[in-house]
N, C-alpha and C positions, 0 to 999 in steps of 0.2 A: 792130853790127848784131848781132844773134843767131846763135850758131852754131849749126848745121842739125844735126839728129840722126844719129847713124851707126849702123849695122846693125851687129855683129860676128858676121858668118856661121859662125865656129867656135863660139860660143857657142850659136847656133841649132842647130846638129849636133848639140852635145853633148846640150842638152835635149830635143831629139826622141829621140835614142839612149837617155836616159835615159827617156822616157816609153813609145818601144817595150817596152824592156826591163822596165819594171814593167807594161805591159799582159800581153807573153808570161808572166811568173812568174805575175802573178792567173789568168790563163787556165788555166796548166798547174796552178798549186793548188787552183783549181775544181774541173777535171777531174776530179782525183786523188781530192778530196775528194767528189764525186759518183758515183764509181763504187764508192769504199767504202762508201759510205752504200746504195747499192743492193744492193750482195752484202749487209752488215749485214741490212738490209730483208727479201732473198729469206730468209737464213737463219734469220731468227726466224720467218719463215711455214712455214718447211721443217727442222723439228729434226733430224730423220734423215740430212740432210746433212751436219751438223755433228758426226757420231760416229765415234773413231779408235777400231781395234784396240786389246784391253787382252789381257794375257797371261791364260791361262787357270787361275783358282785350282787344278781340279782334274785331275792331271797324272798318274791314273792311265790305264793302256792298256787299251782296252776289248777287250770280246771280239768280233771280227766274223764271225758266224754268217750272212751275208747273200751275196749273189751275189759272184763274180768277175769282172771287167769288164776287156775287153782289146779295146783300141781304139788307132789308131796305133801308139805308140811306148809307150802305156800299159798299165798291168797292177794294177790295183788290186782289194781285196775291200771290200765295202759292208757297213755293219749292215740293209742292207733286203733285203728278200724279194718275188720277185712282180715281174717287170717288166713293167709294163702294156703298153708302145711304146717303140720301138723306131725312128729316121730315122737312115739315113746317108747325107752326103752326103761330097762329093768331099773339102772342107775340116772339116769337122764334125759331131760325130755326137750327137746328142740322145737320153738313157734317160731313161725315165720311168716311176719306181715306182707302184706301185697303193696306196699309203699316201700319194702326192701330192708326193713328193721326187722332184726331176730333177738330172741333171748333163749336163752339156756339156763334151765334149773334142772340142780345137780339133787340127789338125794342127800339128805344129810347123814342119814344115818351109817351111809357107804364112804363119805369123805373121810381121810385122814385127818386126826388132829396132829397137825402137826408140830406144835405146842408139846403137849404131849408126849411126842416120838421125840423131839429134841431134848427134852429133859429127861426121857428113859433112857435116852440112848449114852446118857454121861454114867461110867462104870465105879467112878471114884469121887470123893468131893471136891479134888482138883478139877475134874471134866467137869463136874456140874459148875462151878464158880467160873470157869472158861468161858460156858456158854453163857451164864449172866453175864459176862463180861461183855462178849459180844454182840448179844441181842438187847442186853437193858431187860431189868426186871419187868418193868411194866410191859415189856413186847414180848413177852413170855405169859402173862396172863391170860391173854385168851390169844386163838388166831385171828382175829378180827384186829388187835393189837399189833401182832407179827405181822400182816400184812398191810397196815398204816406204816410200819415204819421201813418196812421192803420197799415201799412206793415213793416215801419220801425220801430214800435217799437218793444221790445224784454223785456222776463219776468228778465231778469237783471235789469230793469229799475224799477222793483215794489219792492217797498221796505214796510214792515208789518209796519214800524213808523211812514206812512206818512198817511195822511189824504186822504178818500176817493175820492176825486176832482182831487188829485195828482195822482195818481194811472190810 
């Protein structure tokens, strides 16, 4: 008599586990690649979004013969003369000059402290470490350093094979 075929269920389980893991990995890589490709195409159409600030070659100090503006906690002299319109609100003030230039003043007491918000969003030690890995410890030292890090980032630093926290 012929022996019956037997199923080894642990082998079926391992095979299914390998199939699910391969499917998950493929979908993850494909999803990352799609996001990377869409971002690259968008930046090719909008070149102005990929500009990074560079140091000014001329370091001479200009003579400012224009208006002196004081708003909220700020006081500064600007090179333009002739205020065409000024709109003052509770948290923001807009100044429009007759030459077409404009300035916005934001009340510093109402501006959100982004670094404290990011650090306060971490509920566990692992989340706090992840936030520091993404932004760096220097970028989280002040709002200015965080903005400088954001402005210095360019699309050429994005890689589709990197983990999301590295992009």
